[in-house]
PyMOL Python script that loads the backbone (N, CA, C, O; Angstrom):
from pymol import cmd

cmd.read_pdbstr("""\
ATOM      1  N   MET A   1     -13.792   5.666 -10.828  1.00  0.00           N
ATOM      2  CA  MET A   1     -13.353   4.584  -9.979  1.00  0.00           C
ATOM      3  C   MET A   1     -11.923   4.214 -10.354  1.00  0.00           C
ATOM      4  O   MET A   1     -11.584   4.091 -11.531  1.00  0.00           O
ATOM      5  N   LEU A   2     -11.111   4.043  -9.349  1.00  0.00           N
ATOM      6  CA  LEU A   2      -9.724   3.664  -9.582  1.00  0.00           C
ATOM      7  C   LEU A   2      -9.589   2.150  -9.619  1.00  0.00           C
ATOM      8  O   LEU A   2     -10.337   1.423  -8.964  1.00  0.00           O
ATOM      9  N   CYS A   3      -8.619   1.694 -10.398  1.00  0.00           N
ATOM     10  CA  CYS A   3      -8.315   0.267 -10.435  1.00  0.00           C
ATOM     11  C   CYS A   3      -6.806   0.097 -10.433  1.00  0.00           C
ATOM     12  O   CYS A   3      -6.058   1.037 -10.700  1.00  0.00           O
ATOM     13  N   CYS A   4      -6.380  -1.096 -10.132  1.00  0.00           N
ATOM     14  CA  CYS A   4      -4.965  -1.418 -10.109  1.00  0.00           C
ATOM     15  C   CYS A   4      -4.395  -1.248 -11.525  1.00  0.00           C
ATOM     16  O   CYS A   4      -4.958  -1.784 -12.479  1.00  0.00           O
ATOM     17  N   PRO A   5      -3.292  -0.512 -11.672  1.00  0.00           N
ATOM     18  CA  PRO A   5      -2.721  -0.328 -13.000  1.00  0.00           C
ATOM     19  C   PRO A   5      -2.074  -1.605 -13.557  1.00  0.00           C
ATOM     20  O   PRO A   5      -1.819  -1.706 -14.757  1.00  0.00           O
ATOM     21  N   GLU A   6      -1.818  -2.552 -12.695  1.00  0.00           N
ATOM     22  CA  GLU A   6      -1.183  -3.799 -13.126  1.00  0.00           C
ATOM     23  C   GLU A   6      -2.202  -4.843 -13.571  1.00  0.00           C
ATOM     24  O   GLU A   6      -2.044  -5.467 -14.621  1.00  0.00           O
ATOM     25  N   THR A   7      -3.261  -5.034 -12.757  1.00  0.00           N
ATOM     26  CA  THR A   7      -4.228  -6.101 -13.027  1.00  0.00           C
ATOM     27  C   THR A   7      -5.611  -5.599 -13.402  1.00  0.00           C
ATOM     28  O   THR A   7      -6.449  -6.374 -13.862  1.00  0.00           O
ATOM     29  N   ARG A   8      -5.852  -4.334 -13.214  1.00  0.00           N
ATOM     30  CA  ARG A   8      -7.157  -3.703 -13.425  1.00  0.00           C
ATOM     31  C   ARG A   8      -8.197  -4.143 -12.386  1.00  0.00           C
ATOM     32  O   ARG A   8      -9.394  -3.928 -12.579  1.00  0.00           O
ATOM     33  N   ALA A   9      -7.748  -4.751 -11.295  1.00  0.00           N
ATOM     34  CA  ALA A   9      -8.643  -5.162 -10.210  1.00  0.00           C
ATOM     35  C   ALA A   9      -9.106  -3.933  -9.435  1.00  0.00           C
ATOM     36  O   ALA A   9      -8.440  -2.898  -9.429  1.00  0.00           O
ATOM     37  N   ASP A  10     -10.253  -4.064  -8.786  1.00  0.00           N
ATOM     38  CA  ASP A  10     -10.790  -2.982  -7.960  1.00  0.00           C
ATOM     39  C   ASP A  10      -9.873  -2.692  -6.778  1.00  0.00           C
ATOM     40  O   ASP A  10      -9.123  -3.557  -6.324  1.00  0.00           O
ATOM     41  N   LEU A  11      -9.950  -1.458  -6.292  1.00  0.00           N
ATOM     42  CA  LEU A  11      -9.203  -1.024  -5.119  1.00  0.00           C
ATOM     43  C   LEU A  11     -10.179  -0.520  -4.072  1.00  0.00           C
ATOM     44  O   LEU A  11     -11.215   0.056  -4.402  1.00  0.00           O
ATOM     45  N   THR A  12      -9.844  -0.738  -2.815  1.00  0.00           N
ATOM     46  CA  THR A  12     -10.649  -0.205  -1.717  1.00  0.00           C
ATOM     47  C   THR A  12      -9.735   0.548  -0.759  1.00  0.00           C
ATOM     48  O   THR A  12      -8.539   0.269  -0.671  1.00  0.00           O
ATOM     49  N   LEU A  13     -10.306   1.489  -0.056  1.00  0.00           N
ATOM     50  CA  LEU A  13      -9.551   2.251   0.921  1.00  0.00           C
ATOM     51  C   LEU A  13      -9.192   1.352   2.104  1.00  0.00           C
ATOM     52  O   LEU A  13     -10.039   0.615   2.611  1.00  0.00           O
ATOM     53  N   ALA A  14      -7.948   1.415   2.534  1.00  0.00           N
ATOM     54  CA  ALA A  14      -7.494   0.612   3.668  1.00  0.00           C
ATOM     55  C   ALA A  14      -8.243   1.015   4.933  1.00  0.00           C
ATOM     56  O   ALA A  14      -8.542   2.191   5.145  1.00  0.00           O
ATOM     57  N   THR A  15      -8.538   0.034   5.761  1.00  0.00           N
ATOM     58  CA  THR A  15      -9.207   0.300   7.032  1.00  0.00           C
ATOM     59  C   THR A  15      -8.200   0.844   8.043  1.00  0.00           C
ATOM     60  O   THR A  15      -6.990   0.778   7.827  1.00  0.00           O
ATOM     61  N   ALA A  16      -8.708   1.375   9.134  1.00  0.00           N
ATOM     62  CA  ALA A  16      -7.840   1.874  10.203  1.00  0.00           C
ATOM     63  C   ALA A  16      -6.962   0.747  10.758  1.00  0.00           C
ATOM     64  O   ALA A  16      -5.793   0.967  11.073  1.00  0.00           O
ATOM     65  N   ALA A  17      -7.520  -0.442  10.874  1.00  0.00           N
ATOM     66  CA  ALA A  17      -6.752  -1.583  11.386  1.00  0.00           C
ATOM     67  C   ALA A  17      -5.630  -1.956  10.419  1.00  0.00           C
ATOM     68  O   ALA A  17      -4.512  -2.243  10.847  1.00  0.00           O
ATOM     69  N   GLU A  18      -5.923  -1.951   9.125  1.00  0.00           N
ATOM     70  CA  GLU A  18      -4.900  -2.269   8.128  1.00  0.00           C
ATOM     71  C   GLU A  18      -3.792  -1.221   8.130  1.00  0.00           C
ATOM     72  O   GLU A  18      -2.613  -1.562   8.041  1.00  0.00           O
ATOM     73  N   LEU A  19      -4.168   0.050   8.232  1.00  0.00           N
ATOM     74  CA  LEU A  19      -3.165   1.116   8.286  1.00  0.00           C
ATOM     75  C   LEU A  19      -2.298   0.981   9.526  1.00  0.00           C
ATOM     76  O   LEU A  19      -1.086   1.187   9.462  1.00  0.00           O
ATOM     77  N   SER A  20      -2.898   0.643  10.637  1.00  0.00           N
ATOM     78  CA  SER A  20      -2.145   0.454  11.879  1.00  0.00           C
ATOM     79  C   SER A  20      -1.140  -0.686  11.739  1.00  0.00           C
ATOM     80  O   SER A  20       0.008  -0.568  12.170  1.00  0.00           O
ATOM     81  N   THR A  21      -1.578  -1.788  11.135  1.00  0.00           N
ATOM     82  CA  THR A  21      -0.693  -2.933  10.926  1.00  0.00           C
ATOM     83  C   THR A  21       0.452  -2.570   9.990  1.00  0.00           C
ATOM     84  O   THR A  21       1.605  -2.916  10.250  1.00  0.00           O
ATOM     85  N   LEU A  22       0.138  -1.874   8.905  1.00  0.00           N
ATOM     86  CA  LEU A  22       1.182  -1.445   7.970  1.00  0.00           C
ATOM     87  C   LEU A  22       2.166  -0.480   8.629  1.00  0.00           C
ATOM     88  O   LEU A  22       3.375  -0.596   8.431  1.00  0.00           O
ATOM     89  N   ASN A  23       1.659   0.458   9.403  1.00  0.00           N
ATOM     90  CA  ASN A  23       2.546   1.423  10.056  1.00  0.00           C
ATOM     91  C   ASN A  23       3.434   0.751  11.099  1.00  0.00           C
ATOM     92  O   ASN A  23       4.579   1.161  11.289  1.00  0.00           O
ATOM     93  N   ARG A  24       2.926  -0.263  11.769  1.00  0.00           N
ATOM     94  CA  ARG A  24       3.751  -1.021  12.711  1.00  0.00           C
ATOM     95  C   ARG A  24       4.892  -1.708  11.953  1.00  0.00           C
ATOM     96  O   ARG A  24       6.042  -1.677  12.393  1.00  0.00           O
ATOM     97  N   ALA A  25       4.570  -2.325  10.819  1.00  0.00           N
ATOM     98  CA  ALA A  25       5.596  -2.997  10.006  1.00  0.00           C
ATOM     99  C   ALA A  25       6.603  -1.984   9.458  1.00  0.00           C
ATOM    100  O   ALA A  25       7.793  -2.287   9.369  1.00  0.00           O
ATOM    101  N   ILE A  26       6.145  -0.796   9.094  1.00  0.00           N
ATOM    102  CA  ILE A  26       7.051   0.256   8.623  1.00  0.00           C
ATOM    103  C   ILE A  26       8.011   0.647   9.740  1.00  0.00           C
ATOM    104  O   ILE A  26       9.214   0.776   9.512  1.00  0.00           O
ATOM    105  N   SER A  27       7.483   0.836  10.941  1.00  0.00           N
ATOM    106  CA  SER A  27       8.339   1.238  12.069  1.00  0.00           C
ATOM    107  C   SER A  27       9.345   0.152  12.430  1.00  0.00           C
ATOM    108  O   SER A  27      10.398   0.444  12.999  1.00  0.00           O
ATOM    109  N   GLU A  28       9.029  -1.093  12.104  1.00  0.00           N
ATOM    110  CA  GLU A  28       9.944  -2.213  12.352  1.00  0.00           C
ATOM    111  C   GLU A  28      10.921  -2.426  11.197  1.00  0.00           C
ATOM    112  O   GLU A  28      11.784  -3.301  11.268  1.00  0.00           O
ATOM    113  N   GLY A  29      10.790  -1.630  10.135  1.00  0.00           N
ATOM    114  CA  GLY A  29      11.695  -1.720   8.996  1.00  0.00           C
ATOM    115  C   GLY A  29      11.428  -2.897   8.077  1.00  0.00           C
ATOM    116  O   GLY A  29      12.334  -3.348   7.377  1.00  0.00           O
ATOM    117  N   ARG A  30      10.192  -3.406   8.064  1.00  0.00           N
ATOM    118  CA  ARG A  30       9.859  -4.589   7.270  1.00  0.00           C
ATOM    119  C   ARG A  30       9.148  -4.290   5.955  1.00  0.00           C
ATOM    120  O   ARG A  30       8.726  -5.221   5.270  1.00  0.00           O
ATOM    121  N   VAL A  31       9.002  -3.024   5.585  1.00  0.00           N
ATOM    122  CA  VAL A  31       8.214  -2.687   4.403  1.00  0.00           C
ATOM    123  C   VAL A  31       9.095  -2.046   3.326  1.00  0.00           C
ATOM    124  O   VAL A  31       9.808  -1.074   3.575  1.00  0.00           O
ATOM    125  N   LYS A  32       9.021  -2.620   2.129  1.00  0.00           N
ATOM    126  CA  LYS A  32       9.686  -2.063   0.952  1.00  0.00           C
ATOM    127  C   LYS A  32       8.660  -1.969  -0.159  1.00  0.00           C
ATOM    128  O   LYS A  32       7.703  -2.741  -0.211  1.00  0.00           O
ATOM    129  N   ASN A  33       8.875  -1.009  -1.047  1.00  0.00           N
ATOM    130  CA  ASN A  33       7.994  -0.956  -2.210  1.00  0.00           C
ATOM    131  C   ASN A  33       8.493  -1.966  -3.237  1.00  0.00           C
ATOM    132  O   ASN A  33       9.523  -2.608  -3.030  1.00  0.00           O
ATOM    133  N   ARG A  34       7.780  -2.107  -4.324  1.00  0.00           N
ATOM    134  CA  ARG A  34       8.131  -3.130  -5.310  1.00  0.00           C
ATOM    135  C   ARG A  34       9.453  -2.844  -6.016  1.00  0.00           C
ATOM    136  O   ARG A  34      10.036  -3.748  -6.615  1.00  0.00           O
ATOM    137  N   ALA A  35       9.927  -1.623  -5.957  1.00  0.00           N
ATOM    138  CA  ALA A  35      11.232  -1.284  -6.524  1.00  0.00           C
ATOM    139  C   ALA A  35      12.361  -1.646  -5.565  1.00  0.00           C
ATOM    140  O   ALA A  35      13.536  -1.561  -5.922  1.00  0.00           O
ATOM    141  N   GLY A  36      12.003  -2.051  -4.341  1.00  0.00           N
ATOM    142  CA  GLY A  36      13.008  -2.448  -3.359  1.00  0.00           C
ATOM    143  C   GLY A  36      13.436  -1.357  -2.407  1.00  0.00           C
ATOM    144  O   GLY A  36      14.338  -1.567  -1.596  1.00  0.00           O
ATOM    145  N   THR A  37      12.814  -0.199  -2.485  1.00  0.00           N
ATOM    146  CA  THR A  37      13.142   0.920  -1.603  1.00  0.00           C
ATOM    147  C   THR A  37      12.350   0.797  -0.303  1.00  0.00           C
ATOM    148  O   THR A  37      11.143   0.556  -0.315  1.00  0.00           O
ATOM    149  N   ALA A  38      13.053   0.968   0.817  1.00  0.00           N
ATOM    150  CA  ALA A  38      12.393   0.889   2.114  1.00  0.00           C
ATOM    151  C   ALA A  38      11.386   2.019   2.274  1.00  0.00           C
ATOM    152  O   ALA A  38      11.660   3.168   1.924  1.00  0.00           O
ATOM    153  N   VAL A  39      10.222   1.680   2.804  1.00  0.00           N
ATOM    154  CA  VAL A  39       9.212   2.682   3.157  1.00  0.00           C
ATOM    155  C   VAL A  39       9.491   3.060   4.605  1.00  0.00           C
ATOM    156  O   VAL A  39       9.429   2.209   5.493  1.00  0.00           O
ATOM    157  N   THR A  40       9.797   4.327   4.848  1.00  0.00           N
ATOM    158  CA  THR A  40      10.212   4.750   6.192  1.00  0.00           C
ATOM    159  C   THR A  40       9.234   5.692   6.866  1.00  0.00           C
ATOM    160  O   THR A  40       9.289   5.870   8.082  1.00  0.00           O
ATOM    161  N   GLU A  41       8.340   6.296   6.099  1.00  0.00           N
ATOM    162  CA  GLU A  41       7.374   7.231   6.678  1.00  0.00           C
ATOM    163  C   GLU A  41       6.034   6.543   6.882  1.00  0.00           C
ATOM    164  O   GLU A  41       5.578   5.777   6.033  1.00  0.00           O
ATOM    165  N   ALA A  42       5.411   6.829   8.019  1.00  0.00           N
ATOM    166  CA  ALA A  42       4.080   6.281   8.306  1.00  0.00           C
ATOM    167  C   ALA A  42       3.104   6.748   7.230  1.00  0.00           C
ATOM    168  O   ALA A  42       3.245   7.836   6.672  1.00  0.00           O
ATOM    169  N   ILE A  43       2.124   5.911   6.954  1.00  0.00           N
ATOM    170  CA  ILE A  43       1.143   6.252   5.933  1.00  0.00           C
ATOM    171  C   ILE A  43      -0.199   6.568   6.581  1.00  0.00           C
ATOM    172  O   ILE A  43      -0.576   5.983   7.596  1.00  0.00           O
ATOM    173  N   SER A  44      -0.902   7.503   5.969  1.00  0.00           N
ATOM    174  CA  SER A  44      -2.212   7.877   6.512  1.00  0.00           C
ATOM    175  C   SER A  44      -3.351   7.287   5.697  1.00  0.00           C
ATOM    176  O   SER A  44      -4.456   7.117   6.213  1.00  0.00           O
ATOM    177  N   ASP A  45      -3.097   6.970   4.423  1.00  0.00           N
ATOM    178  CA  ASP A  45      -4.115   6.365   3.569  1.00  0.00           C
ATOM    179  C   ASP A  45      -3.451   5.458   2.550  1.00  0.00           C
ATOM    180  O   ASP A  45      -2.308   5.676   2.149  1.00  0.00           O
ATOM    181  N   ALA A  46      -4.186   4.444   2.141  1.00  0.00           N
ATOM    182  CA  ALA A  46      -3.715   3.542   1.087  1.00  0.00           C
ATOM    183  C   ALA A  46      -4.920   2.906   0.418  1.00  0.00           C
ATOM    184  O   ALA A  46      -5.989   2.776   1.015  1.00  0.00           O
ATOM    185  N   LEU A  47      -4.726   2.517  -0.824  1.00  0.00           N
ATOM    186  CA  LEU A  47      -5.732   1.770  -1.570  1.00  0.00           C
ATOM    187  C   LEU A  47      -5.228   0.342  -1.708  1.00  0.00           C
ATOM    188  O   LEU A  47      -4.090   0.115  -2.120  1.00  0.00           O
ATOM    189  N   ILE A  48      -6.072  -0.615  -1.364  1.00  0.00           N
ATOM    190  CA  ILE A  48      -5.677  -2.018  -1.383  1.00  0.00           C
ATOM    191  C   ILE A  48      -6.412  -2.749  -2.495  1.00  0.00           C
ATOM    192  O   ILE A  48      -7.628  -2.633  -2.645  1.00  0.00           O
ATOM    193  N   ARG A  49      -5.638  -3.507  -3.273  1.00  0.00           N
ATOM    194  CA  ARG A  49      -6.198  -4.273  -4.384  1.00  0.00           C
ATOM    195  C   ARG A  49      -7.144  -5.345  -3.856  1.00  0.00           C
ATOM    196  O   ARG A  49      -6.969  -5.839  -2.742  1.00  0.00           O
ATOM    197  N   ALA A  50      -8.133  -5.700  -4.645  1.00  0.00           N
ATOM    198  CA  ALA A  50      -9.183  -6.634  -4.234  1.00  0.00           C
ATOM    199  C   ALA A  50      -8.638  -7.974  -3.734  1.00  0.00           C
ATOM    200  O   ALA A  50      -9.239  -8.587  -2.852  1.00  0.00           O
ATOM    201  N   ASP A  51      -7.517  -8.435  -4.278  1.00  0.00           N
ATOM    202  CA  ASP A  51      -6.956  -9.712  -3.825  1.00  0.00           C
ATOM    203  C   ASP A  51      -6.134  -9.571  -2.543  1.00  0.00           C
ATOM    204  O   ASP A  51      -5.588 -10.556  -2.046  1.00  0.00           O
ATOM    205  N   ARG A  52      -6.044  -8.359  -2.008  1.00  0.00           N
ATOM    206  CA  ARG A  52      -5.360  -8.033  -0.753  1.00  0.00           C
ATOM    207  C   ARG A  52      -3.852  -8.287  -0.812  1.00  0.00           C
ATOM    208  O   ARG A  52      -3.225  -8.504   0.225  1.00  0.00           O
ATOM    209  N   LYS A  53      -3.266  -8.263  -2.006  1.00  0.00           N
ATOM    210  CA  LYS A  53      -1.839  -8.544  -2.161  1.00  0.00           C
ATOM    211  C   LYS A  53      -0.986  -7.297  -2.356  1.00  0.00           C
ATOM    212  O   LYS A  53       0.232  -7.352  -2.185  1.00  0.00           O
ATOM    213  N   VAL A  54      -1.609  -6.167  -2.712  1.00  0.00           N
ATOM    214  CA  VAL A  54      -0.864  -4.954  -3.037  1.00  0.00           C
ATOM    215  C   VAL A  54      -1.584  -3.733  -2.486  1.00  0.00           C
ATOM    216  O   VAL A  54      -2.813  -3.654  -2.496  1.00  0.00           O
ATOM    217  N   ALA A  55      -0.788  -2.779  -2.004  1.00  0.00           N
ATOM    218  CA  ALA A  55      -1.333  -1.496  -1.554  1.00  0.00           C
ATOM    219  C   ALA A  55      -0.661  -0.366  -2.314  1.00  0.00           C
ATOM    220  O   ALA A  55       0.549  -0.382  -2.538  1.00  0.00           O
ATOM    221  N   TYR A  56      -1.455   0.605  -2.703  1.00  0.00           N
ATOM    222  CA  TYR A  56      -0.962   1.820  -3.338  1.00  0.00           C
ATOM    223  C   TYR A  56      -1.145   2.954  -2.332  1.00  0.00           C
ATOM    224  O   TYR A  56      -2.247   3.171  -1.827  1.00  0.00           O
ATOM    225  N   LEU A  57      -0.069   3.671  -2.045  1.00  0.00           N
ATOM    226  CA  LEU A  57      -0.136   4.746  -1.064  1.00  0.00           C
ATOM    227  C   LEU A  57      -0.908   5.937  -1.609  1.00  0.00           C
ATOM    228  O   LEU A  57      -0.983   6.156  -2.818  1.00  0.00           O
ATOM    229  N   VAL A  58      -1.472   6.690  -0.692  1.00  0.00           N
ATOM    230  CA  VAL A  58      -2.143   7.952  -1.014  1.00  0.00           C
ATOM    231  C   VAL A  58      -1.359   9.035  -0.288  1.00  0.00           C
ATOM    232  O   VAL A  58      -1.271   9.036   0.940  1.00  0.00           O
ATOM    233  N   ARG A  59      -0.792   9.953  -1.054  1.00  0.00           N
ATOM    234  CA  ARG A  59       0.005  11.038  -0.472  1.00  0.00           C
ATOM    235  C   ARG A  59      -0.669  12.366  -0.781  1.00  0.00           C
ATOM    236  O   ARG A  59      -0.981  12.665  -1.934  1.00  0.00           O
ATOM    237  N   ASN A  60      -0.886  13.148   0.249  1.00  0.00           N
ATOM    238  CA  ASN A  60      -1.543  14.459   0.081  1.00  0.00           C
ATOM    239  C   ASN A  60      -2.846  14.329  -0.698  1.00  0.00           C
ATOM    240  O   ASN A  60      -3.135  15.134  -1.583  1.00  0.00           O
ATOM    241  N   ASP A  61      -3.623  13.313  -0.363  1.00  0.00           N
ATOM    242  CA  ASP A  61      -4.921  13.029  -0.981  1.00  0.00           C
ATOM    243  C   ASP A  61      -4.828  12.619  -2.449  1.00  0.00           C
ATOM    244  O   ASP A  61      -5.839  12.618  -3.151  1.00  0.00           O
ATOM    245  N   ILE A  62      -3.635  12.271  -2.921  1.00  0.00           N
ATOM    246  CA  ILE A  62      -3.446  11.845  -4.317  1.00  0.00           C
ATOM    247  C   ILE A  62      -2.939  10.406  -4.338  1.00  0.00           C
ATOM    248  O   ILE A  62      -1.865  10.129  -3.803  1.00  0.00           O
ATOM    249  N   PRO A  63      -3.686   9.487  -4.941  1.00  0.00           N
ATOM    250  CA  PRO A  63      -3.221   8.104  -5.038  1.00  0.00           C
ATOM    251  C   PRO A  63      -1.974   8.007  -5.928  1.00  0.00           C
ATOM    252  O   PRO A  63      -1.925   8.573  -7.020  1.00  0.00           O
ATOM    253  N   VAL A  64      -0.984   7.285  -5.437  1.00  0.00           N
ATOM    254  CA  VAL A  64       0.235   7.055  -6.202  1.00  0.00           C
ATOM    255  C   VAL A  64       0.064   5.703  -6.891  1.00  0.00           C
ATOM    256  O   VAL A  64       0.263   4.652  -6.282  1.00  0.00           O
ATOM    257  N   MET A  65      -0.304   5.747  -8.158  1.00  0.00           N
ATOM    258  CA  MET A  65      -0.673   4.540  -8.891  1.00  0.00           C
ATOM    259  C   MET A  65       0.467   4.002  -9.755  1.00  0.00           C
ATOM    260  O   MET A  65       0.242   3.524 -10.866  1.00  0.00           O
ATOM    261  N   LEU A  66       1.666   4.083  -9.244  1.00  0.00           N
ATOM    262  CA  LEU A  66       2.832   3.559  -9.942  1.00  0.00           C
ATOM    263  C   LEU A  66       3.143   2.162  -9.414  1.00  0.00           C
ATOM    264  O   LEU A  66       3.243   1.966  -8.203  1.00  0.00           O
ATOM    265  N   ILE A  67       3.293   1.206 -10.300  1.00  0.00           N
ATOM    266  CA  ILE A  67       3.509  -0.189  -9.892  1.00  0.00           C
ATOM    267  C   ILE A  67       4.753  -0.322  -9.027  1.00  0.00           C
ATOM    268  O   ILE A  67       4.724  -1.047  -8.032  1.00  0.00           O
ATOM    269  N   ASP A  68       5.841   0.349  -9.370  1.00  0.00           N
ATOM    270  CA  ASP A  68       7.069   0.254  -8.578  1.00  0.00           C
ATOM    271  C   ASP A  68       6.947   0.872  -7.190  1.00  0.00           C
ATOM    272  O   ASP A  68       7.724   0.540  -6.295  1.00  0.00           O
ATOM    273  N   GLU A  69       5.982   1.765  -7.005  1.00  0.00           N
ATOM    274  CA  GLU A  69       5.764   2.411  -5.707  1.00  0.00           C
ATOM    275  C   GLU A  69       4.813   1.615  -4.813  1.00  0.00           C
ATOM    276  O   GLU A  69       4.672   1.920  -3.629  1.00  0.00           O
ATOM    277  N   ALA A  70       4.168   0.607  -5.371  1.00  0.00           N
ATOM    278  CA  ALA A  70       3.214  -0.203  -4.615  1.00  0.00           C
ATOM    279  C   ALA A  70       3.939  -1.033  -3.557  1.00  0.00           C
ATOM    280  O   ALA A  70       5.128  -1.329  -3.680  1.00  0.00           O
ATOM    281  N   ILE A  71       3.197  -1.397  -2.526  1.00  0.00           N
ATOM    282  CA  ILE A  71       3.730  -2.237  -1.447  1.00  0.00           C
ATOM    283  C   ILE A  71       3.094  -3.621  -1.561  1.00  0.00           C
ATOM    284  O   ILE A  71       1.871  -3.759  -1.577  1.00  0.00           O
ATOM    285  N   ALA A  72       3.947  -4.638  -1.639  1.00  0.00           N
ATOM    286  CA  ALA A  72       3.457  -6.024  -1.622  1.00  0.00           C
ATOM    287  C   ALA A  72       3.048  -6.347  -0.186  1.00  0.00           C
ATOM    288  O   ALA A  72       3.830  -6.137   0.742  1.00  0.00           O
ATOM    289  N   LEU A  73       1.849  -6.847   0.001  1.00  0.00           N
ATOM    290  CA  LEU A  73       1.314  -7.069   1.342  1.00  0.00           C
ATOM    291  C   LEU A  73       1.514  -8.476   1.883  1.00  0.00           C
ATOM    292  O   LEU A  73       1.107  -8.758   3.010  1.00  0.00           O
ATOM    293  N   ASP A  74       2.126  -9.359   1.117  1.00  0.00           N
ATOM    294  CA  ASP A  74       2.355 -10.725   1.585  1.00  0.00           C
ATOM    295  C   ASP A  74       3.086 -10.706   2.929  1.00  0.00           C
ATOM    296  O   ASP A  74       4.176 -10.146   3.047  1.00  0.00           O
ATOM    297  N   GLY A  75       2.481 -11.317   3.923  1.00  0.00           N
ATOM    298  CA  GLY A  75       3.074 -11.397   5.245  1.00  0.00           C
ATOM    299  C   GLY A  75       2.945 -10.139   6.088  1.00  0.00           C
ATOM    300  O   GLY A  75       3.415 -10.114   7.225  1.00  0.00           O
ATOM    301  N   LEU A  76       2.323  -9.101   5.559  1.00  0.00           N
ATOM    302  CA  LEU A  76       2.183  -7.858   6.317  1.00  0.00           C
ATOM    303  C   LEU A  76       0.794  -7.702   6.933  1.00  0.00           C
ATOM    304  O   LEU A  76       0.671  -7.188   8.045  1.00  0.00           O
ATOM    305  N   LEU A  77      -0.237  -8.131   6.240  1.00  0.00           N
ATOM    306  CA  LEU A  77      -1.616  -7.988   6.758  1.00  0.00           C
ATOM    307  C   LEU A  77      -2.160  -9.339   7.175  1.00  0.00           C
ATOM    308  O   LEU A  77      -3.299  -9.431   7.635  1.00  0.00           O
TER     309      LEU A  77
END
""", "prot")
cmd.dss("prot")
cmd.show_as("cartoon", "prot")
cmd.util.cbc("prot")
cmd.orient("prot")
């Protein structure tokens, strides 16, 4: 079972609705990772922390569990 590397909280797979909302925000240029880099490519999967504040992207079926690569979800979902 995967957990958040920052808080050790549980993670769940993002729903289709959540992915759609995130991809809309990405296309509008409103999404940056925690390092401040703009996220420009649509995402197909993500793991969302239990408190619904952070998402970790899944690329090529591999979760990217780096804190700086995470997306803060405040105001996005």
